[in-house]
RODO-2510 file (C-alpha; in nm, 4 decimals, decimal comma):
residues 85
     n   res          X          Y          Z
     1     x     2,0920     5,6320    -0,9693
     2     x     2,1992     5,2792    -0,9062
     3     x     1,9746     5,0717    -0,6791
     4     x     2,2912     4,9216    -0,5236
     5     x     2,5854     5,1629    -0,5374
     6     x     2,7893     4,9540    -0,2928
     7     x     2,7809     4,6561    -0,5315
     8     x     2,8823     4,8873    -0,8163
     9     x     3,1722     5,0233    -0,6116
    10     x     3,2867     4,6735    -0,5165
    11     x     3,2885     4,5716    -0,8844
    12     x     3,4936     4,8783    -0,9791
    13     x     3,7275     4,8208    -0,6836
    14     x     3,7961     4,4632    -0,7955
    15     x     3,8805     4,5787    -1,1485
    16     x     4,0900     4,8785    -1,0440
    17     x     4,2846     4,7073    -0,7680
    18     x     4,3808     4,4230    -1,0022
    19     x     4,5970     4,6713    -1,1940
    20     x     4,9669     4,6951    -1,1051
    21     x     5,0502     4,9601    -0,8425
    22     x     4,6859     5,0632    -0,8011
    23     x     4,5694     5,2173    -0,4752
    24     x     4,2491     5,3696    -0,3421
    25     x     4,1741     5,6980    -0,1687
    26     x     3,8931     5,9469    -0,1122
    27     x     3,9103     6,2490    -0,3421
    28     x     3,6505     6,5267    -0,3375
    29     x     3,4342     6,3089    -0,1151
    30     x     3,4295     6,0194    -0,3599
    31     x     3,6280     5,6964    -0,3967
    32     x     3,9179     5,7324    -0,6389
    33     x     4,1743     5,4902    -0,7753
    34     x     4,5250     5,5983    -0,8597
    35     x     4,8740     5,4832    -0,9455
    36     x     5,2130     5,6010    -0,8271
    37     x     5,2639     5,9743    -0,7781
    38     x     4,8926     6,0050    -0,7004
    39     x     4,7709     6,0126    -1,0611
    40     x     4,4013     5,9266    -1,0480
    41     x     4,2695     5,7070    -1,3289
    42     x     3,9124     5,6443    -1,2099
    43     x     3,6526     5,7842    -0,9703
    44     x     3,3341     5,6282    -0,8421
    45     x     3,0655     5,8943    -0,8090
    46     x     2,7288     5,8305    -0,6506
    47     x     2,4875     6,1199    -0,6267
    48     x     2,7776     6,3665    -0,6129
    49     x     2,6384     6,7143    -0,5448
    50     x     2,2933     6,5470    -0,5555
    51     x     2,3107     6,5029    -0,9342
    52     x     2,1186     6,1728    -0,9245
    53     x     2,3915     5,9826    -1,1113
    54     x     2,5959     5,6785    -1,0268
    55     x     2,8993     5,6820    -1,2517
    56     x     3,2522     5,5660    -1,3035
    57     x     3,4611     5,8503    -1,4352
    58     x     3,7800     5,7600    -1,6165
    59     x     4,0407     5,9637    -1,7929
    60     x     4,0415     5,9567    -2,1703
    61     x     4,3246     6,0405    -2,4065
    62     x     4,1650     6,3777    -2,4719
    63     x     3,8551     6,5699    -2,5711
    64     x     3,8330     6,3951    -2,9098
    65     x     3,8078     6,0516    -2,7508
    66     x     3,5567     6,1796    -2,4949
    67     x     3,3353     6,3298    -2,7661
    68     x     3,3599     6,0133    -2,9763
    69     x     3,2477     5,7920    -2,6863
    70     x     2,9532     6,0196    -2,6072
    71     x     2,8511     6,0260    -2,9739
    72     x     2,8735     5,6463    -3,0058
    73     x     2,6595     5,5755    -2,6978
    74     x     2,5081     5,8806    -2,5251
    75     x     2,3045     5,6566    -2,2933
    76     x     2,6266     5,5077    -2,1535
    77     x     2,8731     5,7984    -2,1688
    78     x     2,8329     6,1564    -2,0563
    79     x     3,0439     6,4589    -1,9769
    80     x     3,0323     6,5427    -1,6064
    81     x     2,9629     6,9063    -1,5251
    82     x     3,2972     7,0268    -1,3987
    83     x     3,5599     6,7489    -1,4086
    84     x     3,4636     6,6716    -1,7695
    85     x     3,7618     6,8271    -1,9410
***
């Protein structure tokens, strides 16, 4: 877990909100960033369901890209338990 999740969230917020038409909301108890029509592109998770992780979850182009990222750097990327598809 991050020693300072609020600083991590603020960094993500600055990046996400700099994108055109970006907005923020709470989704499944966590901070999420989305564009028009409510399409979420990133979530900030901190100890969600007491998993001990602080993570930024982003959509990939598909399972192949997700698997490639995990293979390239498994210490940086991981597949979350249930939103991982």
